[in-house]
Structure formats: structure tokens, C-alpha cells
TORPA-4810 file (N, C-alpha, C, O; in nm, 3 decimals):
<nodes>
NODE_1_2.503_28.943_-6.497_2.424_28.995_-6.608_2.434_28.899_-6.725_2.541_28.845_-6.752_X
NODE_2_2.326_28.876_-6.792_2.324_28.787_-6.908_2.269_28.861_-7.028_2.172_28.935_-7.017_X
NODE_3_2.332_28.840_-7.141_2.282_28.900_-7.265_2.168_28.813_-7.318_2.183_28.692_-7.332_X
NODE_4_2.055_28.877_-7.347_1.940_28.799_-7.392_1.909_28.819_-7.540_1.844_28.734_-7.601_X
NODE_5_1.951_28.926_-7.598_1.938_28.946_-7.742_2.031_29.061_-7.781_2.104_29.114_-7.697_X
NODE_6_2.028_29.098_-7.902_2.120_29.199_-7.954_2.133_29.321_-7.864_2.040_29.401_-7.853_X
NODE_7_2.246_29.334_-7.802_2.285_29.450_-7.722_2.190_29.482_-7.606_2.198_29.591_-7.549_X
NODE_8_2.103_29.392_-7.572_2.017_29.412_-7.456_2.064_29.319_-7.346_2.106_29.206_-7.372_X
NODE_9_2.056_29.367_-7.224_2.100_29.286_-7.111_1.985_29.270_-7.012_1.898_29.356_-7.000_X
NODE_10_1.989_29.159_-6.943_1.889_29.136_-6.840_1.928_29.212_-6.714_2.040_29.261_-6.702_X
NODE_11_1.836_29.221_-6.622_1.869_29.278_-6.492_1.962_29.182_-6.418_1.954_29.061_-6.439_X
NODE_12_2.049_29.235_-6.333_2.138_29.145_-6.258_2.057_29.055_-6.164_1.956_29.097_-6.108_X
NODE_13_2.103_28.934_-6.149_2.042_28.839_-6.055_2.146_28.804_-5.950_2.263_28.780_-5.983_X
NODE_14_2.106_28.801_-5.825_2.199_28.774_-5.717_2.164_28.640_-5.654_2.047_28.607_-5.636_X
NODE_15_2.266_28.565_-5.621_2.250_28.433_-5.563_2.329_28.425_-5.435_2.436_28.486_-5.423_X
NODE_16_2.277_28.351_-5.339_2.348_28.329_-5.214_2.365_28.180_-5.196_2.269_28.104_-5.204_X
NODE_17_2.489_28.137_-5.171_2.519_27.996_-5.152_2.575_27.976_-5.013_2.659_28.053_-4.967_X
NODE_18_2.528_27.873_-4.946_2.582_27.838_-4.815_2.708_27.756_-4.836_2.710_27.662_-4.915_X
NODE_19_2.813_27.791_-4.765_2.937_27.715_-4.770_2.963_27.655_-4.632_2.930_27.716_-4.531_X
NODE_20_3.020_27.539_-4.629_3.055_27.477_-4.503_2.941_27.395_-4.446_2.842_27.366_-4.512_X
NODE_21_2.959_27.358_-4.321_2.865_27.268_-4.253_2.728_27.333_-4.237_2.716_27.455_-4.220_X
NODE_22_2.625_27.250_-4.242_2.486_27.290_-4.221_2.428_27.199_-4.114_2.471_27.084_-4.100_X
NODE_23_2.331_27.248_-4.039_2.268_27.167_-3.934_2.116_27.183_-3.943_2.066_27.290_-3.978_X
NODE_24_2.045_27.077_-3.909_1.898_27.084_-3.908_1.845_27.007_-3.788_1.904_26.908_-3.744_X
NODE_25_1.732_27.053_-3.736_1.660_26.981_-3.631_1.559_26.894_-3.704_1.464_26.946_-3.764_X
NODE_26_1.578_26.764_-3.700_1.488_26.674_-3.771_1.357_26.656_-3.698_1.250_26.650_-3.759_X
NODE_27_1.365_26.646_-3.564_1.242_26.625_-3.486_1.272_26.648_-3.338_1.380_26.612_-3.290_X
NODE_28_1.178_26.708_-3.267_1.184_26.720_-3.121_1.052_26.671_-3.064_0.945_26.703_-3.115_X
NODE_29_1.060_26.592_-2.957_0.939_26.552_-2.884_0.957_26.595_-2.739_1.067_26.590_-2.685_X
NODE_30_0.846_26.638_-2.676_0.853_26.703_-2.546_0.755_26.644_-2.446_0.650_26.591_-2.482_X
NODE_31_0.793_26.654_-2.318_0.704_26.632_-2.205_0.717_26.756_-2.118_0.827_26.788_-2.072_X
NODE_32_0.605_26.827_-2.095_0.609_26.955_-2.023_0.520_26.950_-1.899_0.417_26.882_-1.897_X
NODE_33_0.561_27.024_-1.797_0.481_27.041_-1.676_0.363_27.131_-1.708_0.367_27.209_-1.803_X
NODE_34_0.257_27.120_-1.629_0.143_27.210_-1.643_0.176_27.342_-1.573_0.263_27.346_-1.487_X
NODE_35_0.107_27.449_-1.610_0.127_27.578_-1.546_0.176_27.683_-1.642_0.212_27.655_-1.756_X
NODE_36_0.176_27.808_-1.592_0.216_27.921_-1.677_0.364_27.917_-1.713_0.400_27.938_-1.829_X
NODE_37_0.449_27.892_-1.614_0.594_27.887_-1.640_0.639_27.743_-1.618_0.692_27.708_-1.513_X
NODE_38_0.616_27.661_-1.718_0.648_27.520_-1.703_0.783_27.487_-1.767_0.827_27.553_-1.861_X
NODE_39_0.844_27.386_-1.714_0.967_27.335_-1.771_0.934_27.214_-1.858_0.836_27.143_-1.835_X
NODE_40_1.017_27.193_-1.958_0.997_27.082_-2.049_1.126_27.001_-2.059_1.236_27.054_-2.048_X
NODE_41_1.108_26.873_-2.080_1.220_26.784_-2.113_1.191_26.728_-2.250_1.080_26.682_-2.278_X
NODE_42_1.291_26.732_-2.336_1.268_26.686_-2.472_1.386_26.609_-2.526_1.497_26.613_-2.472_X
NODE_43_1.360_26.541_-2.635_1.462_26.471_-2.711_1.455_26.525_-2.853_1.351_26.521_-2.918_X
NODE_44_1.569_26.576_-2.901_1.576_26.630_-3.037_1.674_26.548_-3.120_1.783_26.515_-3.075_X
NODE_45_1.633_26.518_-3.241_1.721_26.453_-3.338_1.775_26.562_-3.428_1.700_26.636_-3.491_X
NODE_46_1.908_26.571_-3.434_1.976_26.679_-3.506_2.073_26.617_-3.606_2.140_26.518_-3.575_X
NODE_47_2.080_26.674_-3.726_2.166_26.621_-3.832_2.254_26.731_-3.889_2.209_26.844_-3.911_X
NODE_48_2.381_26.698_-3.912_2.475_26.789_-3.978_2.513_26.732_-4.114_2.515_26.610_-4.134_X
NODE_49_2.545_26.821_-4.207_2.586_26.779_-4.341_2.672_26.888_-4.404_2.693_26.994_-4.346_X
NODE_50_2.721_26.860_-4.523_2.793_26.956_-4.608_2.931_26.996_-4.558_2.988_27.092_-4.610_X
NODE_51_2.987_26.927_-4.461_3.118_26.966_-4.410_3.214_26.849_-4.408_3.184_26.741_-4.459_X
NODE_52_3.331_26.872_-4.348_3.432_26.768_-4.333_3.413_26.697_-4.199_3.396_26.762_-4.096_X
NODE_53_3.414_26.565_-4.202_3.395_26.485_-4.080_3.518_26.497_-3.990_3.628_26.524_-4.038_X
NODE_54_3.499_26.476_-3.860_3.375_26.466_-3.786_3.322_26.603_-3.747_3.391_26.704_-3.757_X
NODE_55_3.197_26.604_-3.702_3.129_26.727_-3.659_3.124_26.734_-3.507_3.126_26.632_-3.439_X
NODE_56_3.118_26.856_-3.455_3.085_26.880_-3.315_2.955_26.958_-3.312_2.932_27.043_-3.397_X
NODE_57_2.870_26.929_-3.214_2.740_26.994_-3.203_2.738_27.087_-3.082_2.790_27.052_-2.976_X
NODE_58_2.678_27.205_-3.100_2.666_27.305_-2.994_2.520_27.343_-2.979_2.446_27.350_-3.078_X
NODE_59_2.479_27.369_-2.854_2.340_27.400_-2.822_2.335_27.531_-2.745_2.422_27.560_-2.662_X
NODE_60_2.232_27.611_-2.773_2.204_27.732_-2.696_2.057_27.728_-2.657_1.970_27.704_-2.741_X
NODE_61_2.030_27.752_-2.528_1.891_27.755_-2.480_1.862_27.895_-2.430_1.934_27.947_-2.344_X
NODE_62_1.756_27.956_-2.484_1.720_28.092_-2.444_1.834_28.188_-2.471_1.893_28.188_-2.579_X
NODE_63_1.864_28.271_-2.372_1.973_28.369_-2.384_2.104_28.316_-2.325_2.199_28.391_-2.305_X
NODE_64_2.108_28.185_-2.296_2.225_28.124_-2.235_2.344_28.116_-2.329_2.337_28.156_-2.446_X
NODE_65_2.452_28.065_-2.275_2.575_28.049_-2.352_2.568_27.922_-2.436_2.503_27.824_-2.400_X
NODE_66_2.637_27.927_-2.548_2.650_27.809_-2.633_2.733_27.706_-2.558_2.835_27.739_-2.497_X
NODE_67_2.689_27.580_-2.563_2.767_27.474_-2.500_2.774_27.353_-2.592_2.681_27.325_-2.667_X
NODE_68_2.887_27.284_-2.586_2.906_27.165_-2.667_2.820_27.053_-2.609_2.816_27.033_-2.487_X
NODE_69_2.751_26.980_-2.696_2.670_26.866_-2.652_2.711_26.743_-2.731_2.734_26.751_-2.852_X
NODE_70_2.718_26.632_-2.664_2.751_26.507_-2.731_2.896_26.499_-2.774_2.974_26.593_-2.755_X
NODE_71_2.931_26.387_-2.830_3.066_26.362_-2.878_3.076_26.396_-3.026_2.975_26.425_-3.091_X
NODE_72_3.199_26.391_-3.078_3.215_26.412_-3.222_3.134_26.304_-3.294_3.113_26.195_-3.242_X
NODE_73_3.091_26.337_-3.413_2.997_26.249_-3.481_3.014_26.256_-3.631_3.077_26.347_-3.685_X
NODE_74_2.957_26.157_-3.697_2.949_26.155_-3.842_2.835_26.245_-3.890_2.814_26.259_-4.010_X
NODE_75_2.761_26.307_-3.797_2.659_26.403_-3.835_2.519_26.373_-3.788_2.423_26.424_-3.845_X
NODE_76_2.504_26.291_-3.683_2.371_26.261_-3.633_2.376_26.248_-3.481_2.461_26.179_-3.425_X
NODE_77_2.282_26.317_-3.413_2.276_26.315_-3.268_2.131_26.304_-3.222_2.039_26.348_-3.292_X
NODE_78_2.112_26.246_-3.104_1.987_26.256_-3.030_2.024_26.326_-2.901_2.102_26.274_-2.821_X
NODE_79_1.968_26.446_-2.880_2.009_26.534_-2.772_1.895_26.552_-2.673_1.781_26.580_-2.712_X
NODE_80_1.925_26.536_-2.544_1.827_26.564_-2.440_1.832_26.713_-2.409_1.940_26.769_-2.390_X
NODE_81_1.715_26.777_-2.404_1.705_26.922_-2.381_1.610_26.947_-2.264_1.501_26.890_-2.258_X
NODE_82_1.652_27.032_-2.170_1.566_27.076_-2.060_1.559_27.227_-2.069_1.662_27.295_-2.070_X
NODE_83_1.436_27.282_-2.074_1.420_27.425_-2.096_1.283_27.470_-2.044_1.202_27.388_-2.002_X
NODE_84_1.260_27.602_-2.047_1.130_27.657_-2.012_1.043_27.661_-2.138_1.091_27.695_-2.246_X
NODE_85_0.917_27.625_-2.123_0.826_27.627_-2.239_0.831_27.764_-2.307_0.822_27.868_-2.240_X
NODE_86_0.845_27.764_-2.438_0.847_27.887_-2.516_0.986_27.944_-2.540_1.001_28.033_-2.623_X
NODE_87_1.088_27.896_-2.469_1.224_27.944_-2.491_1.274_27.900_-2.627_1.237_27.794_-2.677_X
NODE_88_1.360_27.981_-2.686_1.422_27.944_-2.812_1.535_27.845_-2.784_1.614_27.864_-2.691_X
NODE_89_1.541_27.740_-2.863_1.655_27.649_-2.858_1.722_27.653_-2.995_1.654_27.663_-3.097_X
NODE_90_1.852_27.644_-2.997_1.920_27.642_-3.126_2.040_27.549_-3.120_2.103_27.530_-3.016_X
NODE_91_2.070_27.493_-3.235_2.184_27.405_-3.252_2.269_27.458_-3.365_2.218_27.509_-3.465_X
NODE_92_2.400_27.447_-3.349_2.495_27.481_-3.455_2.601_27.372_-3.455_2.618_27.301_-3.356_X
NODE_93_2.670_27.359_-3.565_2.776_27.259_-3.573_2.903_27.322_-3.627_2.900_27.422_-3.698_X
NODE_94_3.014_27.259_-3.592_3.144_27.293_-3.650_3.201_27.163_-3.703_3.198_27.060_-3.635_X
NODE_95_3.250_27.167_-3.823_3.304_27.045_-3.883_3.455_27.037_-3.861_3.514_27.122_-3.793_X
NODE_96_3.517_26.936_-3.920_3.662_26.919_-3.919_3.718_26.922_-3.776_3.806_27.003_-3.745_X
NODE_97_3.667_26.834_-3.691_3.710_26.825_-3.551_3.686_26.955_-3.474_3.761_26.986_-3.381_X
NODE_98_3.583_27.030_-3.510_3.551_27.154_-3.441_3.633_27.273_-3.487_3.619_27.382_-3.432_X
NODE_99_3.719_27.255_-3.588_3.802_27.365_-3.637_3.735_27.446_-3.746_3.781_27.555_-3.780_X
NODE_100_3.626_27.393_-3.802_3.557_27.462_-3.912_3.475_27.580_-3.863_3.455_27.599_-3.743_X
NODE_101_3.427_27.658_-3.959_3.340_27.772_-3.931_3.208_27.722_-3.873_3.158_27.617_-3.913_X
NODE_102_3.152_27.797_-3.779_3.024_27.761_-3.720_2.913_27.771_-3.825_2.906_27.870_-3.898_X
NODE_103_2.828_27.670_-3.830_2.717_27.669_-3.925_2.612_27.772_-3.885_2.610_27.816_-3.770_X
NODE_104_2.525_27.811_-3.979_2.408_27.888_-3.939_2.324_27.803_-3.843_2.319_27.681_-3.858_X
NODE_105_2.259_27.864_-3.743_2.186_27.785_-3.645_2.056_27.727_-3.700_1.992_27.783_-3.789_X
NODE_106_2.019_27.611_-3.644_1.885_27.555_-3.664_1.811_27.584_-3.535_1.859_27.551_-3.427_X
NODE_107_1.692_27.645_-3.547_1.621_27.692_-3.428_1.486_27.624_-3.412_1.422_27.585_-3.509_X
NODE_108_1.446_27.612_-3.286_1.316_27.558_-3.250_1.265_27.628_-3.126_1.332_27.717_-3.074_X
NODE_109_1.147_27.588_-3.079_1.086_27.646_-2.961_1.061_27.536_-2.860_1.001_27.432_-2.892_X
NODE_110_1.106_27.558_-2.738_1.090_27.461_-2.631_0.942_27.428_-2.611_0.859_27.517_-2.594_X
NODE_111_0.910_27.300_-2.612_0.774_27.254_-2.589_0.690_27.240_-2.714_0.579_27.188_-2.706_X
NODE_112_0.740_27.284_-2.827_0.662_27.272_-2.952_0.718_27.158_-3.035_0.837_27.155_-3.066_X
NODE_113_0.631_27.066_-3.070_0.674_26.956_-3.157_0.724_27.015_-3.287_0.662_27.105_-3.343_X
NODE_114_0.835_26.963_-3.333_0.888_27.016_-3.459_0.931_26.900_-3.547_0.980_26.797_-3.500_X
NODE_115_0.911_26.919_-3.675_0.957_26.823_-3.773_0.979_26.898_-3.901_0.884_26.948_-3.962_X
NODE_116_1.106_26.906_-3.944_1.138_26.979_-4.066_1.132_26.889_-4.185_1.156_26.933_-4.297_X
</nodes>
């Protein structure tokens, strides 16, 4: 609450701040089979920031389990992804040699070009 003039107060304002590591999908490019239920192979560039080095990257495809992808990094990966067209893909990171809190996920859709 902030006082704006004599004995009057403003309405409360609420703020949300992200703490810890953050991850983003910078770009994904895809090659997909034709057909209704096609599979796609893609390359995604993923970046982590805001945490303590090094980072570990984790990937989830569709309703599958989270799995570690790539080696520890200073925060940049190029990841090969194989999935069904339309499936959700997501990446999360943990900083400080994987001991940090898991970041909020960065999400994309299999087969859709993305660039944030």
C-alpha cells in the first residue's frame, strides 16, 4: 500500500517475481512425416539463465517422464527431439549442478516452428 495524499491510501498492488533459474526455447525447426499421425524430428535451441552455473536440462515429451538431456552447461543447448506431431514438448532446467530448484517449464508443440 502506498500513501498518495493526506490520509488516503492507494489500493494494494501485488507483484510476482521469478526466483532461480529460468529456461526458454529460442527456436525449434522440424521435419515431419506426412499423414494423420506423423512423427517429427526436430532440433531445438534452448537457453537457461538467472541461476548458478552449471545448469542441467530436462525434457518432457507428451505425457512421458522427464528425462535429462545433454551435459551440464553454461546455459545453452541444441537438443534433438523426436515426437508425434501436435504433442507438447517442454524443457526445464536445474542450476547449481542440478541441485537447484526446477525452473518453470518452457513449452512448445511438436512440429510447429517456434521462435520466442
